C-alpha positions in Angstrom: -145.0 -33.5 -14.8 -144.3 -33.6 -11.0 -140.8 -34.4 -9.7 -140.7 -37.5 -7.6 -140.3 -36.9 -3.9 -138.4 -40.1 -3.3 -134.6 -39.9 -3.3 -132.4 -41.9 -5.5 -132.1 -42.6 -9.2 -135.7 -42.0 -10.1 -135.7 -38.4 -8.9 -132.4 -37.8 -10.6 -133.9 -39.2 -13.8 -136.9 -36.9 -13.5 -134.7 -33.8 -13.0 -132.7 -34.6 -16.1 -135.8 -35.4 -18.1 -137.4 -32.0 -17.2 -134.2 -30.1 -18.1 -133.8 -31.9 -21.4 -137.5 -31.4 -22.2 -137.3 -27.7 -21.4 -134.3 -27.1 -23.6 -135.7 -29.1 -26.4 -139.0 -27.3 -26.4 -137.3 -23.9 -26.4 -134.8 -25.0 -29.0 -137.6 -26.3 -31.2 -139.5 -23.1 -30.9 -136.5 -21.0 -31.9 -135.9 -23.3 -34.8 -139.5 -23.0 -35.9 -139.2 -19.2 -35.8 -136.0 -19.3 -37.9 -137.8 -21.3 -40.6 -140.8 -19.0 -40.6 -139.1 -15.6 -41.0 -139.7 -13.9 -44.3 -140.4 -10.6 -46.0 -142.0 -9.0 -42.9 -138.8 -9.4 -40.9 -136.8 -7.8 -43.7 -139.4 -5.0 -43.8 -138.8 -4.4 -40.1 -135.1 -4.2 -40.5 -135.4 -1.9 -43.4 -137.8 0.4 -41.5 -135.4 0.6 -38.6 -132.4 1.3 -40.9 -134.3 4.1 -42.6 -135.6 5.7 -39.4 -134.0 8.9 -38.1 -134.6 8.1 -34.5 -133.9 5.4 -31.9 -135.4 2.0 -31.2 -137.7 2.1 -28.2 -138.7 -1.3 -26.7 -141.7 -1.7 -24.4 -143.5 -4.5 -22.7 -144.8 -5.7 -19.3 -144.0 -8.6 -17.1 -141.4 -11.0 -18.4 -141.6 -9.4 -21.8 -140.4 -6.2 -20.2 -137.4 -8.1 -18.8 -136.6 -9.5 -22.2 -137.0 -6.0 -23.8 -134.4 -4.6 -21.4 -131.9 -7.3 -22.5 -132.6 -6.6 -26.1 -131.9 -2.9 -25.5 -128.5 -3.7 -24.0 -127.7 -5.9 -27.1 -128.8 -3.2 -29.5 -126.8 -0.5 -27.8 -123.7 -2.5 -27.7 -123.9 -3.4 -31.4 -124.4 0.2 -32.7 -128.2 0.7 -32.6 -129.2 3.4 -30.1 -132.1 2.1 -28.0 -133.9 2.5 -24.7 -136.6 0.8 -22.7 -139.9 2.2 -21.6 -142.2 0.1 -19.4 -145.7 0.1 -21.0 -147.3 0.9 -17.6 -145.0 3.9 -17.0 -145.3 5.2 -20.5 -149.0 6.1 -20.0 -148.1 7.9 -16.8 -145.5 10.3 -18.1 -142.7 8.3 -19.7 -144.3 8.6 -23.1 -142.6 12.0 -23.3 -139.3 10.3 -23.8 -140.3 9.0 -27.2 -139.4 11.4 -30.0 -140.3 11.9 -33.6 -138.6 9.3 -35.7 -138.3 6.7 -33.0 -139.4 3.2 -33.9 -141.4 1.3 -31.2 -141.0 -2.4 -30.6 -143.8 -3.8 -28.5 -143.2 -7.2 -26.9 -146.3 -9.1 -25.7 -147.0 -12.8 -26.0 -150.8 -12.3 -25.9 -150.9 -8.9 -27.5 -153.8 -8.1 -25.1 -152.0 -6.8 -22.0 -154.0 -3.8 -20.7 -150.9 -1.5 -20.6 -149.9 -2.4 -24.1 -153.4 -2.0 -25.5 -153.6 1.4 -23.8 -150.2 2.5 -25.1 -150.4 1.5 -28.7 -153.0 4.1 -29.8 -151.1 6.9 -28.2 -147.9 5.9 -30.1 -149.9 5.7 -33.4 -151.4 9.2 -32.7 -147.8 10.6 -32.3 -146.9 9.1 -35.7 -144.3 6.6 -34.5 -144.3 3.2 -36.3 -145.1 0.2 -34.2 -143.6 -3.2 -34.6 -145.4 -5.9 -32.7 -143.6 -9.0 -31.5 -146.4 -11.2 -30.3 -147.8 -14.7 -30.4 -151.3 -13.8 -31.5 -151.8 -12.7 -35.0 -155.3 -11.2 -34.5 -154.6 -9.6 -31.1 -155.4 -5.9 -30.4 -151.7 -5.1 -30.4 -151.2 -6.8 -33.8 -154.2 -4.9 -35.3 -152.7 -1.6 -34.1 -149.2 -2.2 -35.4 -147.5 -1.4 -38.7 -145.6 -4.6 -38.7 -146.1 -7.9 -36.9 -143.6 -10.6 -36.2 -145.2 -13.8 -34.8 -143.1 -15.1 -31.9 -144.0 -17.1 -28.8 -146.8 -19.2 -30.4 -145.6 -22.5 -29.0 -146.6 -24.0 -25.7 -144.5 -22.9 -22.7 -142.0 -25.3 -21.4 -143.6 -24.9 -18.0 -145.6 -28.1 -17.2 -148.7 -26.0 -16.7 -148.1 -23.9 -19.8 -148.1 -20.8 -17.6 -144.6 -19.5 -16.7 -143.1 -17.6 -19.6 -140.3 -19.8 -20.8 -140.5 -20.9 -24.4 -142.1 -17.5 -25.4 -139.3 -15.5 -23.7 -136.6 -17.6 -25.2 -138.0 -16.9 -28.6 -138.4 -13.2 -27.9 -134.7 -13.1 -26.7 -133.5 -15.0 -29.8 -135.5 -12.7 -32.1 -134.0 -9.7 -30.4 -130.5 -11.0 -31.1 -131.4 -11.6 -34.7 -132.7 -8.0 -35.1 -129.6 -6.6 -33.4 -127.1 -8.6 -35.5 -128.9 -7.9 -38.8 -128.7 -4.1 -38.0 -125.1 -4.4 -36.9 -124.1 -6.1 -40.2 -126.2 -3.7 -42.3 -124.6 -0.7 -40.7 -121.1 -2.1 -41.2 -120.5 -2.0 -37.4 -117.1 -3.7 -36.9 -114.8 -4.8 -34.2 -113.3 -1.3 -33.7 -116.8 0.1 -33.2 -117.6 -2.7 -30.8 -114.4 -1.9 -28.8 -115.4 1.8 -28.5 -118.7 0.6 -26.9 -116.9 -1.8 -24.6 -113.8 0.1 -23.3 -113.7 -1.6 -19.9 -113.3 -5.2 -18.9 -111.9 -8.2 -20.7 -114.0 -7.7 -23.8 -112.6 -4.2 -24.3 -109.1 -5.2 -23.7 -109.3 -8.1 -26.2 -110.3 -5.6 -28.9 -108.0 -2.7 -28.0 -104.8 -3.8 -26.3 -101.8 -4.2 -28.6 -98.7 -6.3 -28.3 -96.7 -3.1 -27.9 -98.8 -2.2 -24.8 -97.5 -5.3 -23.0 -93.8 -5.4 -23.9 -91.1 -3.9 -21.6 -88.5 -2.2 -23.8 -86.2 -2.1 -20.7 -86.4 -5.9 -20.3 -85.2 -7.6 -23.5 -83.1 -10.6 -22.7 -80.8 -11.6 -25.5 -77.5 -13.4 -26.2 -75.3 -13.9 -29.2 -75.0 -17.3 -30.9 -71.6 -17.8 -29.2 -72.8 -17.1 -25.7 -71.9 -19.8 -23.2 -74.2 -21.4 -20.6 -73.3 -18.9 -17.8 -74.2 -16.0 -20.0 -77.4 -17.7 -21.1 -78.4 -18.4 -17.5 -77.7 -14.8 -16.5 -79.8 -13.4 -19.4 -82.7 -15.7 -18.7 -82.6 -14.9 -14.9 -82.5 -11.1 -15.3 -85.1 -11.2 -18.1 -87.6 -13.1 -16.0 -89.4 -14.5 -19.1 -88.1 -18.0 -18.9 -86.4 -17.4 -22.2 -83.7 -15.4 -24.0 -83.6 -14.4 -27.6 -80.5 -15.2 -29.7 -79.4 -12.2 -31.8 -76.8 -12.3 -34.6 -76.0 -9.0 -36.5 -79.3 -7.5 -35.1 -81.4 -10.3 -36.5 -83.3 -12.9 -34.5 -81.9 -16.3 -35.2 -83.3 -18.3 -32.3 -84.7 -18.5 -28.8 -83.6 -20.5 -25.7 -86.3 -21.4 -23.3 -86.2 -23.1 -19.9 -87.2 -26.3 -21.7 -84.2 -26.0 -24.1 -81.9 -25.5 -21.2 -83.2 -28.5 -19.3 -82.9 -30.7 -22.4 -79.3 -29.5 -22.9 -78.5 -30.4 -19.3 -80.1 -33.8 -19.7 -78.0 -34.4 -22.8 -74.8 -33.5 -21.0 -74.2 -30.3 -23.0 -72.7 -28.5 -20.0 -69.1 -27.9 -21.1 -67.3 -24.7 -22.1 -67.7 -25.8 -25.6 -71.5 -25.5 -25.5 -72.8 -22.3 -27.1 -76.2 -20.8 -27.5 -76.3 -21.9 -31.2 -76.0 -25.5 -30.0 -79.2 -25.5 -27.9 -81.4 -22.8 -29.3 -84.7 -23.3 -31.1 -84.3 -22.0 -34.6 -88.0 -21.3 -35.4 -88.9 -18.8 -32.7 -92.5 -17.6 -32.6 -92.8 -13.9 -33.5 -95.5 -11.3 -33.8 -95.7 -7.7 -34.9 -95.9 -5.3 -32.0 -98.8 -3.6 -33.7 -101.0 -6.7 -33.6 -103.7 -7.2 -31.0 -102.5 -8.9 -27.8 -105.3 -11.4 -28.3 -103.5 -12.5 -31.5 -100.4 -13.1 -29.5 -102.5 -15.2 -27.0 -103.9 -17.3 -29.8 -100.5 -17.9 -31.3 -99.1 -18.9 -28.0 -101.9 -21.3 -27.5 -101.6 -22.9 -30.9 -97.8 -23.4 -30.6 -98.1 -24.6 -27.0 -95.4 -22.2 -25.6 -95.4 -19.6 -22.9 -93.9 -16.6 -24.7 -93.7 -14.9 -28.0 -91.2 -12.5 -29.5 -92.4 -9.0 -30.5 -90.9 -7.4 -33.5 -91.1 -3.9 -35.0 -92.0 -2.9 -38.5 -88.5 -3.7 -39.7 -88.5 -7.1 -38.1 -86.2 -6.2 -35.3 -86.5 -7.6 -31.8 -88.6 -5.2 -29.6 -89.5 -7.4 -26.6 -91.2 -10.5 -25.3 -94.8 -11.1 -24.3 -95.2 -13.9 -21.8 -98.4 -15.8 -21.1 -98.4 -14.3 -17.6 -98.6 -10.8 -19.1 -101.7 -11.8 -21.0 -103.3 -13.4 -18.0 -102.5 -10.3 -15.9 -104.2 -8.0 -18.4 -107.2 -10.2 -18.6 -106.6 -11.1 -22.3 -106.8 -14.8 -21.4 -108.3 -16.5 -18.4 
């Protein structure tokens, strides 16, 4: 289908039609793959789990680009992997493949010259080959130990040429392989965090509430504190709140909102105490919990701060929404 060259609603309609058609074709192809997976896929996962080596992905063209992405996903989810371009492999890079490695070959046609030249060399070295291809009787399929058919549907490209549907299916299949291996290995959030120590993702999995609190900045007042003392505590604390403590126990919190409501209600006399205007159900969290848990609790309650407590339930600090934003825990 050609896009209309005329401006206006017709060309806008054509653009949206092409976009929807592309996404639908790719989505339908992925759904078809999901319904066709069976014992052969399980055999592939079992083979990889029982292998002593790494997962080596290879391909050419767009399949090579997809293979690189799958390698990144496998490595981040606990399955050591690396990429070898099929063309480079037959010119020296084959030496990087070791005994015990499992080879995943991506090729829609299964007939690419580089792949066809590489497969017999891998077989001769004794490494198992898993073919991810769209042609069941291709040369690659015939040279492989296991074959997963993927990319058999027409490309979303209007000329059925540009790899689109086929690469979307390959990418989705790679994700399925990676997550099946991750689950089978018992790879958890802590393991994931070790592989992602930097950036927002790592922080969300590693930063604790205790890492964000400032033990030297713990605004607090007694239940009998008057407005002036409350204002001073909130100002010096710089959290927009102060915690009400009675006999070393947290009994409430006073926020900027509580203070404004008190002023609007005319509670400004010397007879107004902290106990009169405080909230009696303050939001608290253990300082050993993840900071992302604090962020979720703040979001659910619709407040801007949360009180951190130690293992005995004692007040140990405040975490403000701004602290979480600054650390990249929330956007």
